[in-house]
Backbone as CSV, one residue per row, in Angstrom:
resi,resn,N_x,N_y,N_z,CA_x,CA_y,CA_z,C_x,C_y,C_z
1,MET,-115.871,-64.022,-106.471,-114.610,-63.511,-106.832,-114.445,-63.439,-108.340
2,THR,-113.924,-62.262,-109.009,-113.761,-62.220,-110.347,-112.548,-62.880,-110.815
3,CYS,-112.520,-63.155,-112.222,-111.200,-63.853,-112.879,-110.090,-63.056,-112.477
4,GLU,-110.167,-61.702,-112.607,-109.184,-60.653,-112.514,-108.541,-60.849,-111.037
5,SER,-109.498,-60.771,-110.227,-108.885,-60.862,-108.755,-108.280,-62.193,-108.500
6,GLN,-108.841,-63.310,-109.006,-108.131,-64.573,-108.858,-106.737,-64.495,-109.417
7,PHE,-106.626,-63.935,-110.511,-105.268,-63.798,-111.146,-104.296,-63.001,-110.328
8,THR,-104.865,-61.890,-109.781,-104.025,-61.113,-108.871,-103.612,-61.840,-107.786
9,LEU,-104.493,-62.482,-107.053,-104.107,-63.312,-105.893,-103.045,-64.290,-106.250
10,LYS,-103.268,-65.046,-107.360,-102.228,-66.004,-107.752,-100.934,-65.200,-108.122
11,SER,-100.827,-64.182,-108.741,-99.595,-63.374,-109.018,-98.867,-63.038,-107.594
12,LEU,-99.851,-62.576,-106.688,-99.059,-62.177,-105.430,-98.518,-63.417,-104.789
13,ARG,-99.235,-64.499,-104.802,-98.776,-65.699,-104.057,-97.372,-66.081,-104.723
14,GLU,-97.401,-66.073,-106.037,-96.143,-66.486,-106.678,-95.065,-65.492,-106.354
15,GLN,-95.405,-64.048,-106.273,-94.227,-63.193,-105.810,-93.712,-63.493,-104.533
16,VAL,-94.510,-63.821,-103.610,-94.216,-64.139,-102.182,-93.320,-65.456,-102.190
17,TYR,-93.849,-66.537,-103.029,-93.109,-67.791,-102.995,-91.589,-67.505,-103.590
18,ASP,-91.551,-66.684,-104.618,-90.193,-66.480,-105.274,-89.293,-65.670,-104.302
19,TYR,-89.856,-64.727,-103.559,-89.112,-63.945,-102.644,-88.622,-64.949,-101.550
20,LEU,-89.511,-65.750,-101.045,-88.908,-66.680,-100.012,-87.764,-67.680,-100.379
21,ARG,-88.037,-68.132,-101.594,-87.087,-69.165,-102.220,-85.819,-68.417,-102.411
22,ILE,-85.816,-67.133,-102.962,-84.563,-66.354,-103.067,-83.841,-66.196,-101.830
23,GLN,-84.660,-65.795,-100.838,-84.062,-65.557,-99.628,-83.348,-66.639,-98.942
24,MET,-84.045,-67.886,-99.148,-83.404,-69.324,-98.723,-82.260,-69.577,-99.525
25,ASN,-82.279,-69.247,-100.848,-81.247,-69.735,-101.820,-80.007,-68.817,-101.446
26,GLU,-80.180,-67.579,-101.030,-79.039,-66.697,-100.637,-78.512,-66.910,-99.420
27,GLY,-79.164,-67.694,-98.527,-78.884,-67.896,-97.144,-79.241,-66.905,-96.190
28,LYS,-80.235,-65.986,-96.624,-80.743,-64.910,-95.726,-81.681,-65.321,-94.783
29,ILE,-82.423,-66.547,-95.229,-83.331,-67.205,-94.363,-82.665,-68.540,-94.055
30,ARG,-82.267,-68.744,-92.875,-81.361,-69.905,-92.610,-82.212,-71.061,-91.959
31,ALA,-81.675,-72.329,-92.227,-82.429,-73.548,-91.630,-82.459,-73.509,-90.159
32,GLY,-83.641,-73.922,-89.638,-83.937,-73.766,-88.114,-84.528,-72.537,-87.658
33,ALA,-84.572,-71.479,-88.454,-85.000,-70.097,-88.099,-86.423,-70.228,-88.345
34,PHE,-87.197,-69.509,-87.392,-88.564,-69.184,-87.438,-88.807,-67.938,-88.246
35,LEU,-89.718,-68.049,-89.194,-89.926,-66.841,-90.067,-90.944,-65.830,-89.189
36,ASN,-90.619,-64.542,-89.432,-91.323,-63.502,-88.886,-92.462,-63.192,-90.012
37,LEU,-93.616,-63.590,-89.913,-94.523,-63.237,-91.043,-95.008,-61.833,-91.121
38,ASN,-94.996,-61.260,-89.910,-95.371,-59.775,-89.900,-94.322,-58.944,-90.747
39,ASP,-92.965,-59.305,-90.386,-91.961,-58.473,-91.016,-91.958,-58.674,-92.655
40,ILE,-92.123,-60.014,-92.961,-92.242,-60.384,-94.293,-93.359,-59.626,-95.074
41,SER,-94.595,-59.678,-94.426,-95.663,-58.927,-94.884,-95.533,-57.466,-95.228
42,ARG,-94.832,-56.799,-94.151,-94.448,-55.406,-94.207,-93.508,-55.113,-95.370
43,GLU,-92.537,-55.847,-95.491,-91.465,-55.669,-96.471,-91.886,-55.844,-97.882
44,LEU,-92.884,-56.772,-98.097,-93.416,-56.943,-99.469,-94.671,-56.068,-99.751
45,GLY,-95.128,-55.475,-98.516,-96.445,-54.529,-98.919,-97.662,-55.377,-99.154
46,MET,-97.653,-56.555,-98.554,-98.778,-57.474,-98.902,-99.549,-58.035,-97.660
47,SER,-100.687,-58.415,-97.887,-101.538,-58.986,-96.694,-100.957,-60.387,-96.471
48,ARG,-101.577,-60.946,-95.296,-100.919,-62.357,-95.010,-101.524,-63.364,-95.877
49,THR,-102.694,-63.155,-96.728,-103.344,-64.271,-97.524,-102.277,-64.743,-98.427
50,PRO,-101.726,-63.967,-99.346,-100.670,-64.487,-100.228,-99.527,-65.054,-99.797
51,LEU,-99.114,-64.619,-98.528,-97.993,-65.140,-97.705,-98.316,-66.466,-97.306
52,ARG,-99.483,-66.676,-96.727,-100.039,-68.031,-96.319,-99.947,-69.027,-97.363
53,ASP,-100.629,-68.521,-98.516,-100.722,-69.515,-99.652,-99.316,-69.996,-100.104
54,ALA,-98.337,-69.029,-100.108,-97.052,-69.293,-100.483,-96.390,-70.248,-99.451
55,LEU,-96.614,-70.097,-98.223,-96.146,-71.037,-97.192,-96.626,-72.392,-97.269
56,PHE,-97.860,-72.506,-97.615,-98.440,-73.937,-97.866,-97.746,-74.668,-99.051
57,GLN,-97.390,-73.791,-99.993,-96.867,-74.397,-101.121,-95.339,-74.843,-100.606
58,LEU,-94.707,-74.003,-99.984,-93.187,-74.423,-99.604,-93.313,-75.533,-98.691
59,GLU,-94.316,-75.687,-97.770,-94.421,-76.850,-96.822,-94.659,-77.989,-97.733
60,SER,-95.487,-77.993,-98.702,-95.756,-79.210,-99.478,-94.526,-79.649,-100.293
61,GLU,-93.465,-78.705,-100.548,-92.445,-79.099,-101.161,-91.122,-79.344,-100.166
62,GLY,-91.475,-79.327,-98.842,-90.370,-79.736,-97.978,-89.488,-78.722,-97.506
63,PHE,-89.679,-77.521,-97.960,-88.726,-76.397,-97.417,-89.049,-75.949,-95.987
64,ILE,-90.176,-75.958,-95.641,-90.523,-75.389,-94.344,-91.434,-76.295,-93.579
65,THR,-91.647,-76.048,-92.379,-92.766,-76.739,-91.583,-93.575,-75.694,-90.882
66,ILE,-94.895,-75.938,-90.939,-95.872,-74.971,-90.263,-96.259,-75.643,-88.988
67,PHE,-96.081,-74.998,-87.852,-96.481,-75.476,-86.612,-97.694,-74.587,-86.137
68,PRO,-98.899,-75.211,-86.070,-100.013,-74.383,-85.644,-99.945,-73.682,-84.234
69,ARG,-100.091,-72.341,-84.265,-100.163,-71.464,-83.115,-98.636,-71.369,-82.524
70,ARG,-97.655,-71.904,-83.453,-96.128,-71.683,-82.959,-95.593,-70.904,-83.859
71,GLY,-95.695,-71.210,-85.258,-95.010,-70.441,-86.297,-94.577,-71.358,-87.409
72,VAL,-93.669,-70.781,-88.203,-93.149,-71.457,-89.392,-91.689,-71.517,-89.327
73,VAL,-91.032,-72.699,-89.419,-89.671,-72.961,-89.319,-89.084,-73.468,-90.618
74,VAL,-87.867,-72.928,-90.903,-87.303,-73.425,-92.240,-86.514,-74.821,-91.947
75,ASN,-86.870,-75.818,-92.678,-86.226,-77.210,-92.395,-84.829,-77.286,-92.828
76,ALA,-84.124,-78.072,-92.086,-82.700,-78.330,-92.308,-82.498,-79.376,-93.235
77,LEU,-81.486,-79.386,-94.094,-81.130,-80.407,-94.925,-80.223,-81.329,-94.226
78,THR,-80.710,-82.416,-93.650,-79.949,-83.334,-93.055,-79.293,-84.464,-93.925
79,LEU,-78.344,-85.135,-93.295,-77.867,-86.220,-94.077,-78.707,-87.269,-94.511
80,GLU,-79.745,-87.541,-93.431,-80.917,-88.439,-93.791,-81.796,-88.054,-94.888
81,LYS,-82.083,-86.715,-94.933,-82.869,-86.213,-95.816,-82.221,-86.265,-97.295
82,ILE,-80.997,-86.078,-97.247,-80.200,-86.191,-98.452,-80.162,-87.640,-99.059
83,ARG,-80.091,-88.576,-98.072,-80.131,-89.949,-98.478,-81.417,-90.303,-99.154
84,ASN,-82.518,-89.825,-98.559,-83.898,-90.060,-99.087,-84.123,-89.442,-100.402
85,ILE,-83.586,-88.240,-100.634,-83.733,-87.537,-101.929,-82.959,-88.251,-102.853
86,TYR,-81.777,-88.743,-102.631,-80.950,-89.435,-103.659,-81.683,-90.643,-103.989
87,GLU,-82.291,-91.499,-103.115,-83.071,-92.600,-103.400,-84.269,-92.329,-104.378
88,ILE,-84.899,-91.211,-104.016,-86.074,-90.939,-104.920,-85.622,-90.424,-106.228
89,LEU,-84.626,-89.792,-106.464,-84.103,-89.178,-107.759,-83.583,-90.374,-108.474
90,GLY,-82.915,-91.282,-107.822,-82.423,-92.408,-108.673,-83.416,-93.222,-109.119
91,ALA,-84.563,-93.424,-108.281,-85.693,-94.346,-108.842,-86.426,-93.508,-109.997
92,LEU,-86.639,-92.243,-109.822,-87.409,-91.584,-110.758,-86.582,-91.326,-112.168
93,GLU,-85.322,-90.924,-112.128,-84.584,-90.747,-113.296,-84.455,-92.092,-114.052
94,SER,-84.138,-93.040,-113.331,-83.969,-94.397,-114.001,-85.215,-94.747,-114.680
95,ALA,-86.348,-94.515,-114.058,-87.701,-94.889,-114.582,-87.929,-94.131,-116.007
96,VAL,-87.487,-92.837,-115.900,-87.546,-92.079,-117.107,-86.829,-92.521,-118.221
97,ILE,-85.713,-92.881,-118.045,-84.690,-93.593,-119.028,-85.498,-94.755,-119.747
98,VAL,-85.999,-95.534,-118.927,-86.690,-96.722,-119.586,-87.961,-96.325,-120.347
99,LEU,-88.681,-95.250,-119.812,-90.058,-94.760,-120.489,-89.656,-94.089,-121.757
100,VAL,-88.527,-93.444,-121.882,-88.354,-92.621,-123.041,-87.374,-93.323,-124.091
101,ALA,-87.040,-94.588,-123.648,-86.031,-95.210,-124.630,-86.328,-95.260,-126.059
102,VAL,-87.600,-95.331,-126.577,-88.133,-95.392,-127.850,-87.888,-94.090,-128.512
103,ARG,-87.913,-92.917,-127.791,-87.740,-91.637,-128.319,-86.263,-91.119,-128.354
104,PHE,-85.395,-91.857,-127.763,-84.137,-91.386,-127.602,-83.207,-91.513,-128.886
105,ARG,-82.412,-90.598,-129.349,-81.809,-90.631,-130.718,-80.304,-90.335,-130.365
106,ASP,-79.496,-90.695,-131.392,-78.075,-90.295,-131.276,-77.798,-88.825,-131.102
107,SER,-78.697,-88.022,-131.672,-78.574,-86.539,-131.557,-78.570,-86.339,-130.153
108,ASP,-79.421,-86.968,-129.427,-79.634,-86.655,-127.885,-78.444,-86.891,-127.085
109,ALA,-77.692,-88.001,-127.568,-76.478,-88.364,-126.853,-75.394,-87.286,-127.230
110,ASP,-75.452,-86.889,-128.391,-74.544,-85.767,-128.851,-74.695,-84.517,-128.012
111,LEU,-75.906,-84.141,-127.795,-76.301,-83.046,-126.943,-75.729,-83.249,-125.587
112,MET,-76.020,-84.321,-125.010,-75.541,-84.764,-123.599,-74.097,-84.596,-123.591
113,GLU,-73.401,-85.125,-124.651,-71.914,-84.834,-124.484,-71.494,-83.403,-124.619
114,ARG,-72.090,-82.600,-125.475,-71.863,-81.147,-125.339,-71.922,-80.504,-124.115
115,TYR,-72.997,-80.831,-123.318,-73.264,-80.317,-122.017,-72.259,-80.797,-120.985
116,ASN,-71.849,-82.006,-121.204,-70.650,-82.582,-120.249,-69.407,-81.883,-120.524
117,GLN,-69.204,-81.656,-121.807,-67.999,-80.792,-122.081,-68.052,-79.500,-121.576
118,GLN,-69.131,-78.753,-121.626,-69.432,-77.390,-120.861,-68.998,-77.555,-119.402
119,MET,-69.529,-78.717,-118.847,-69.301,-78.840,-117.424,-67.722,-78.824,-117.151
120,GLY,-66.977,-79.626,-117.945,-65.517,-79.774,-117.870,-64.916,-78.426,-117.953
121,LYS,-65.304,-77.711,-118.986,-64.670,-76.381,-119.173,-64.943,-75.393,-117.912
122,ALA,-66.162,-75.466,-117.503,-66.596,-74.612,-116.414,-65.860,-75.107,-115.127
123,LEU,-65.566,-76.350,-114.992,-64.860,-76.881,-113.828,-63.451,-76.215,-113.797
124,ASP,-62.790,-76.268,-115.047,-61.369,-75.767,-115.136,-61.290,-74.246,-114.938
125,GLN,-62.402,-73.563,-115.134,-62.507,-72.103,-115.053,-63.038,-71.758,-113.535
126,ASN,-63.318,-72.706,-112.889,-63.860,-72.415,-111.455,-65.346,-71.590,-111.657
127,ASN,-65.913,-71.933,-112.679,-67.311,-71.217,-112.907,-68.353,-72.167,-112.439
128,PHE,-68.898,-71.843,-111.275,-69.843,-72.905,-110.627,-71.162,-72.724,-111.380
129,SER,-71.662,-71.429,-111.682,-73.031,-71.100,-112.345,-73.062,-71.886,-113.503
130,VAL,-72.026,-71.787,-114.412,-72.064,-72.589,-115.756,-72.145,-74.030,-115.571
131,PHE,-71.374,-74.562,-114.701,-71.285,-75.936,-114.380,-72.653,-76.484,-113.883
132,TYR,-73.291,-75.741,-112.893,-74.526,-76.053,-112.501,-75.640,-76.211,-113.591
133,ASP,-75.586,-74.988,-114.272,-76.585,-74.943,-115.449,-76.430,-76.153,-116.430
134,ALA,-75.128,-76.456,-116.766,-74.886,-77.415,-117.767,-75.248,-78.693,-117.265
135,ASN,-75.080,-78.989,-116.074,-75.356,-80.262,-115.321,-76.946,-80.428,-115.384
136,LEU,-77.843,-79.485,-115.041,-79.122,-79.577,-115.253,-79.509,-79.948,-116.653
137,LYS,-78.925,-79.197,-117.559,-79.299,-79.418,-118.971,-78.979,-80.783,-119.374
138,PHE,-77.886,-81.311,-118.970,-77.469,-82.606,-119.272,-78.513,-83.649,-118.921
139,HIS,-79.011,-83.593,-117.781,-80.193,-84.639,-117.280,-81.454,-84.204,-117.937
140,ASN,-81.684,-82.944,-118.294,-82.963,-82.514,-118.874,-83.216,-83.115,-120.258
141,VAL,-81.919,-83.398,-120.921,-82.075,-83.891,-122.373,-82.993,-85.172,-122.400
142,TYR,-82.949,-86.123,-121.468,-83.804,-87.279,-121.448,-84.974,-87.070,-120.575
143,LEU,-84.823,-86.194,-119.458,-85.961,-85.978,-118.568,-87.064,-85.346,-119.327
144,GLU,-86.799,-84.272,-120.170,-87.897,-83.599,-120.822,-88.420,-84.226,-122.003
145,MET,-88.087,-85.562,-122.270,-88.741,-86.331,-123.156,-89.939,-87.158,-122.600
146,SER,-90.135,-87.085,-121.378,-91.126,-87.628,-120.576,-92.349,-86.901,-120.700
147,ASP,-93.550,-87.542,-120.728,-94.837,-86.768,-120.629,-95.472,-86.780,-119.172
148,ASN,-94.707,-87.380,-118.402,-95.295,-87.442,-117.059,-94.972,-86.251,-116.193
149,ALA,-95.803,-85.195,-116.246,-95.689,-84.026,-115.636,-95.377,-84.054,-114.197
150,GLU,-96.091,-84.923,-113.498,-95.928,-85.055,-112.079,-94.583,-85.676,-111.640
151,MET,-94.048,-86.539,-112.394,-92.670,-87.196,-112.133,-91.614,-86.087,-112.313
152,LEU,-91.698,-85.397,-113.358,-90.867,-84.256,-113.727,-90.848,-83.163,-112.617
153,HIS,-92.156,-82.768,-112.109,-92.136,-81.793,-111.051,-91.608,-82.344,-109.805
154,SER,-91.714,-83.578,-109.530,-91.104,-84.139,-108.250,-89.595,-84.005,-108.416
155,ILE,-89.034,-84.472,-109.631,-87.664,-84.418,-109.696,-87.081,-83.015,-109.672
156,LYS,-87.864,-82.008,-110.192,-87.412,-80.602,-110.108,-87.265,-80.168,-108.702
157,ILE,-88.384,-80.355,-107.830,-88.473,-79.959,-106.492,-87.297,-80.618,-105.582
158,HIS,-87.120,-81.973,-105.798,-86.158,-82.743,-105.097,-84.744,-82.105,-105.392
159,LYS,-84.561,-81.816,-106.614,-83.179,-81.191,-106.945,-82.991,-79.756,-106.408
160,GLU,-83.899,-79.092,-106.261,-84.022,-77.709,-105.699,-83.733,-77.870,-104.203
161,ARG,-84.229,-78.900,-103.563,-83.789,-79.104,-102.212,-82.486,-79.305,-101.974
162,LEU,-81.853,-80.175,-103.020,-80.445,-80.394,-102.743,-79.555,-79.247,-103.216
163,TYR,-79.938,-78.531,-104.253,-78.924,-77.576,-104.795,-79.095,-76.073,-104.270
164,ASP,-80.250,-75.770,-103.780,-80.750,-74.390,-103.627,-81.092,-73.998,-102.244
165,PHE,-80.422,-74.666,-101.290,-80.875,-74.468,-99.961,-79.786,-74.218,-98.819
166,PRO,-79.097,-73.320,-98.926,-78.790,-72.385,-99.930,-77.967,-72.882,-100.955
167,ARG,-77.806,-72.190,-102.154,-76.899,-72.741,-103.218,-75.483,-72.556,-102.668
168,ASN,-74.760,-73.663,-102.616,-73.381,-73.635,-102.266,-72.544,-73.570,-103.557
169,LYS,-71.971,-72.302,-103.751,-71.200,-72.020,-105.028,-69.878,-72.312,-104.864
170,THR,-69.566,-73.580,-104.449,-68.212,-74.153,-104.446,-68.131,-75.460,-105.041
171,PHE,-66.884,-75.876,-105.335,-66.776,-77.198,-105.955,-66.050,-78.258,-104.848
172,VAL,-66.385,-79.485,-104.896,-65.557,-80.418,-104.529,-65.093,-81.225,-105.689
173,LYS,-63.880,-80.648,-106.264,-63.381,-81.127,-107.739,-63.399,-82.534,-107.786
174,GLU,-63.040,-83.260,-106.818,-62.853,-84.756,-107.081,-64.096,-85.381,-107.456
175,TRP,-65.418,-84.766,-106.732,-66.658,-85.222,-107.063,-67.179,-84.794,-108.312
176,GLU,-66.805,-83.571,-108.762,-67.242,-83.177,-110.115,-66.628,-83.948,-111.234
177,LEU,-65.240,-84.255,-111.020,-64.578,-85.150,-112.044,-65.183,-86.506,-112.174
178,HIS,-65.602,-87.080,-110.910,-66.231,-88.300,-110.974,-67.562,-88.115,-111.579
179,SER,-68.331,-87.068,-111.557,-69.614,-86.795,-112.142,-69.416,-86.891,-113.640
180,LEU,-68.392,-86.089,-114.076,-68.184,-86.133,-115.530,-67.829,-87.525,-116.087
181,GLU,-67.112,-88.218,-115.422,-66.907,-89.590,-115.918,-68.081,-90.541,-115.869
182,GLU,-68.927,-90.418,-114.895,-70.146,-90.993,-114.897,-71.130,-90.581,-116.021
183,HIS,-71.023,-89.330,-116.329,-71.978,-88.926,-117.343,-71.372,-89.585,-118.646
184,LYS,-70.086,-89.670,-118.956,-69.569,-90.338,-120.152,-70.093,-91.825,-120.172
185,THR,-70.051,-92.461,-118.943,-70.547,-93.924,-119.102,-72.048,-93.819,-119.361
186,MET,-72.820,-93.005,-118.844,-74.191,-92.925,-119.277,-74.289,-92.631,-120.816
187,ILE,-73.601,-91.790,-121.278,-73.716,-91.384,-122.768,-73.381,-92.559,-123.568
188,GLU,-72.433,-93.374,-123.092,-71.983,-94.644,-123.938,-73.102,-95.594,-123.863
189,MET,-73.633,-95.828,-122.731,-74.779,-96.871,-122.644,-75.940,-96.410,-123.529
190,LEU,-76.274,-95.065,-123.451,-77.435,-94.662,-124.244,-77.186,-94.681,-125.714
191,ARG,-75.834,-94.415,-126.110,-75.601,-94.432,-127.585,-75.748,-96.016,-128.023
192,ASN,-75.376,-96.825,-127.119,-75.547,-98.321,-127.544,-76.896,-98.806,-127.258
193,HIS,-77.892,-97.984,-127.072,-79.249,-98.354,-126.867,-79.451,-99.355,-125.625
194,ASP,-78.524,-99.330,-124.768,-78.676,-100.241,-123.597,-79.216,-99.497,-122.434
195,PHE,-80.544,-99.210,-122.557,-81.238,-98.383,-121.754,-81.562,-98.968,-120.228
196,ASN,-81.584,-100.322,-120.360,-81.735,-100.848,-119.009,-80.545,-100.833,-118.064
197,SER,-79.419,-101.000,-118.821,-78.169,-100.850,-118.077,-77.906,-99.277,-117.699
198,ALA,-78.414,-98.395,-118.477,-78.230,-96.988,-118.185,-79.192,-96.536,-117.092
199,ALA,-80.335,-97.152,-116.940,-81.126,-96.886,-115.978,-80.689,-97.391,-114.708
200,ASP,-80.073,-98.670,-114.654,-79.500,-99.149,-113.394,-78.319,-98.448,-113.012
201,TYR,-77.529,-97.896,-113.970,-76.360,-97.144,-113.589,-76.707,-95.816,-113.012
202,ILE,-77.790,-95.086,-113.511,-78.227,-93.906,-112.838,-78.835,-94.082,-111.421
203,ARG,-79.414,-95.232,-111.256,-79.925,-95.536,-109.997,-78.826,-95.918,-108.984
204,ASP,-77.942,-96.845,-109.457,-77.161,-97.547,-108.578,-75.809,-97.028,-108.312
205,VAL,-75.489,-95.914,-109.188,-74.200,-95.341,-109.184,-74.387,-93.784,-109.022
206,HIS,-74.934,-93.166,-110.075,-74.942,-91.723,-110.279,-75.765,-91.156,-109.076
207,TRP,-76.862,-91.788,-108.708,-77.740,-91.209,-107.644,-77.674,-92.196,-106.466
208,SER,-76.793,-92.820,-106.235,-76.614,-93.909,-105.187,-75.950,-93.037,-104.057
209,PHE,-76.621,-92.990,-102.932,-76.109,-92.259,-101.651,-74.904,-92.929,-101.174
210,SER,-74.915,-94.238,-101.110,-73.786,-94.980,-100.598,-72.461,-94.726,-101.393
211,VAL,-72.660,-94.760,-102.732,-71.579,-94.465,-103.783,-71.068,-92.973,-103.488
212,GLN,-72.006,-91.985,-103.447,-71.565,-90.603,-103.529,-71.517,-89.973,-102.042
213,GLU,-71.555,-90.787,-100.924,-71.688,-90.298,-99.666,-70.416,-89.445,-99.184
214,ARG,-69.256,-90.083,-99.576,-67.875,-89.222,-99.042,-67.811,-87.724,-99.676
215,PHE,-68.399,-87.689,-100.955,-68.455,-86.508,-101.677,-69.550,-85.492,-100.899
216,ILE,-70.758,-86.205,-100.767,-71.793,-85.479,-100.218,-71.496,-84.894,-98.868
217,ARG,-70.627,-85.687,-97.956,-70.282,-85.079,-96.687,-69.222,-83.970,-96.762
218,LYS,-68.511,-84.123,-97.843,-67.516,-82.869,-98.063,-68.258,-81.675,-98.586
219,TYR,-69.142,-81.870,-99.385,-69.829,-80.617,-100.045,-70.844,-80.009,-99.218
220,TYR,-71.674,-80.826,-98.359,-72.630,-80.211,-97.509,-72.214,-79.862,-96.178
221,PHE,-71.250,-80.664,-95.575,-71.080,-80.574,-94.244,-69.642,-80.374,-93.679
222,ALA,-68.583,-80.309,-94.601,-67.163,-80.243,-94.243,-66.952,-78.877,-93.496
223,LYS,-67.570,-77.878,-93.933,-67.402,-76.501,-93.525,-67.928,-76.347,-91.901
224,HIS,-68.863,-77.171,-91.538,-69.391,-77.144,-90.199,-68.613,-77.868,-89.268
225,LEU,-67.604,-77.244,-88.742,-66.636,-77.954,-87.980,-67.071,-78.523,-86.676
226,ASP,-68.159,-77.971,-86.226,-68.905,-78.418,-85.014,-69.696,-79.684,-85.092
227,LEU,-69.883,-80.191,-86.359,-70.750,-81.406,-86.543,-69.800,-82.585,-86.495
228,ASP,-70.331,-83.592,-85.742,-69.698,-84.967,-85.667,-70.194,-85.752,-86.931
229,LEU,-69.488,-85.785,-87.977,-69.976,-86.409,-89.200,-69.640,-87.946,-89.049
230,SER,-68.991,-88.278,-88.112,-68.894,-89.790,-87.997,-70.070,-90.502,-87.544
231,GLU,-71.196,-89.799,-87.034,-72.469,-90.281,-86.593,-73.415,-90.046,-87.583
232,GLU,-73.795,-91.082,-88.330,-74.610,-91.066,-89.475,-75.847,-90.418,-89.282
233,GLY,-76.363,-89.554,-89.997,-77.590,-88.887,-89.993,-77.671,-87.574,-89.053
234,ASN,-76.585,-87.377,-88.456,-76.589,-86.234,-87.526,-76.260,-84.757,-88.126
235,GLY,-75.743,-84.948,-89.271,-75.230,-83.646,-90.041,-76.531,-82.883,-90.528
236,THR,-76.529,-81.601,-90.525,-77.491,-80.573,-91.087,-76.792,-79.542,-91.723
237,VAL,-77.448,-78.986,-92.864,-77.008,-77.819,-93.535,-77.728,-76.804,-92.957
238,GLU,-77.070,-75.756,-92.516,-77.702,-74.446,-91.905,-77.437,-73.224,-92.607
């Protein structure tokens, strides 16, 4: 196989991957649904090979499950999965804070403060897209100081599982206000170079499932009136 053909195959795989992610993000492919691979191949005008490769990547990231001889199903985001993702993100982000402590400067805290202010303005204006982007940038100020590419990739994928499946373009304002205050606490700790306390706070408060659970239930599950949210772990996002 030539280098050119390898590049073409990679490009096709990425196109299929992006297409499927967009479909899931917009809710056009719903949790629990089996994918019709023939329809997708026809719609994209591509063979099954790049589609298969894209599906393997999506499965490795937790978005789908491939059942041999049965098909491909889109995974639901359950309360239990959200709990697990919060635990992972709390552990990873707190580890990053400790690892990058020697690189953190007051100017970085200033940048985090500006992003937090942008989030506050976006919340006042009911602008979810700006709020969402500023929130990611807030955390990326310290995350992008890390040289651990594998850790950063894991954080990125787990956040995409939380936020983009599909993207819920609504606010739970009480939660967002709490997040803004938590961000202020994080900034203060980082300004004071109390990195261990900041790491603990990120893990035990900001990314704590037990602390955030009442907001999580409202954000992900409140609109599904047929769910019995009193039974822990039974909720699913569809």
